[in-house]
N, C-alpha and C positions, 0 to 999 in steps of 0.2 A: 725154677732151678730143680735139678734132678741130682740126687746124691745117693749112693749105695752104702748101706750100713749093714753090719753083720746081723743075722737073724735067721729065722726059719720060715719056710713057706711050703705050700703044697707042691706036689710033683708038677713039673712043667710040661706044657704041650711040646710037640716036636719043634726044634729050633728052626728058624727061617733065615735065609740068606739076606744080607744087606750090604750095601756099598760101603766099604771100609773108609772111603774118603769123606763121608759125611758123618755128622754126629747122630747117635741113635735117637729114635723117637721115644716118646714116653712108653708107647706100647712095646717097642723092642727092648727098652730098658727093663720093663716089668717082666717080660719073657726071659731076658738074660738073667735077671735077678733070681727068677725061679730056678733056672738051670744051675746057677752058682750058689743056691741056698742062701740068698741075701734078700734083704728087703729094699725095695725101691721107694723112695719118697718122691712124690710128684706134687709140685705146687702149681696152682693156677687159679683162674677165676671161673666160677660157674656161669655158663651162658644160657643153659636151658634145663629145667627140671622136667623129666618125662613122667615120673610117678613118685610114689613115696619112698622108693629105694634106688632110683637111678637118675643120672643126669649127664649133660655134656659139659666138658671142662676144656677151657682154653689154657694150655700150659704156659708157663712163663717164657718158653721159647717159641710161642705162637702156634703150636699144634693143637688140634681138636681131638679129644678122645672121649669115648663113652666110659662112664664109671658106674659100677654097681656097688652099693654099700654092702660090705661083707657082714654076714651074721644075722641079717634081717630079711624078711619077706613082707612087703606091703601089699595091701589088697589090690586085686586086678581091677582094671577100669570099670567093669560092670558090677563089681562087688560093693556092698555098703561100705562107706567110709573111704573109698578110693580117692574121691575128690578132697576130702578133709586131710587125708594123709599127704597127698600131693601138695596141697596148699601149705600145710605146715612145713614141709621140707622146703618148698619154694620160699616161704617167708624167712626161713632160717639161713639158707645158703645162696639163693639166686643173686647173681651179680656180686658175690662176695668172694674174697680170697679164701681158698681152702687148701688143706694139706692132706694128701691121700697116702696112706701106708699101703702100697700095692702088695697084695698077697699072691694073686695069680691073674691070668687072663682066661676068661670064660669061653664057652663054645661060640658065643656071639661076637667075640673080639673085644669085649669090654674089659677094662681093668677092674678087678674086684679088690676092694680094699676098705680099710677103716678110714673114715673121713672125719677130719677135725677142722673146726673154725675156732680160732683163738684158744686152742687147747681143749675145746669141748668135743666129746665123742658124739657125733651126729646120729649114728646108728643107735646108740644108747638112749639118746633123747627121743628118737622116734618110738622106741620100745616103752620108755617111761611115760610118754604121752598116750600110750595105748593105741598107736597107729601103725603097728607092725607086729609080726610074730618073730621070735628068734628062730633061726634056721639051725636046729639042733644037729642035723646030719653033717654040718660043716664046722661044728664047734672045735674040732681038732685043729682047724686052721687059725683059730682066734685065741689069743691069750686071755681076753676078758670074758670068756664063755659064761663063767659063773655070774658075772655082773649083768650080762644080757638076760640070763634066765631070771635073775632076781628082779630086774627092772620090769620084766614082763609079768612076773607074779605080783609085784606091787601095783602095776597098772590094772591087773585083773581084780585085785582086792579092792581098789578104789573105783572099779567100774569106769575107768577112764577110756575115752575115745571109743573105738570099735568094741571094747569090752562091755559097753552098755547094752549090746544086743543080747538076746536070750541064748542064742546058739551061733556065735560067730564062726565062720568057716575059714580055715587057714587057706591062703592062696594056692598052695601046692595041692590041697585036696579039691579046691574049686577047679583048678586046671585039669586035674585027673578026671573029675566027674564030667567035664565038658568034652573029653576025647572020645 
């Protein structure tokens, strides 16, 4: 089920045309929500977890969309703890019903949003487990930015997950170094 609720989101990419005779896809609804400065809620079942912060969702109307969890960045595949992060996310959401608060559509066509299972914020859980970094440059898009930073600090203090390493490298720095 897809419902539009008042809220704020980041600026939208250029709108795209669609056939007015059919219902909008989850992707189109998310893009339309951005244009209208509303939040799109997307419900569905997780079909595949790609890594610690992204997955494929089958929406309640049968469409498949890529989803990126907003506000976090999990280790890249070749980084330490990548498999641990992916497994933790898979154990938490794979084949489960989730609700996505769509914030925007990224350059790869994925819906970026906060992800919830039974009311639990999954991005926050990944941070609390020490299996992701908060994406501080996008905090203006997230209302719980303070909670994300706090969860990361607590995970660091407990040396949870990837925080056990002496010098863990954030994924965006890892990608930058490889270019």
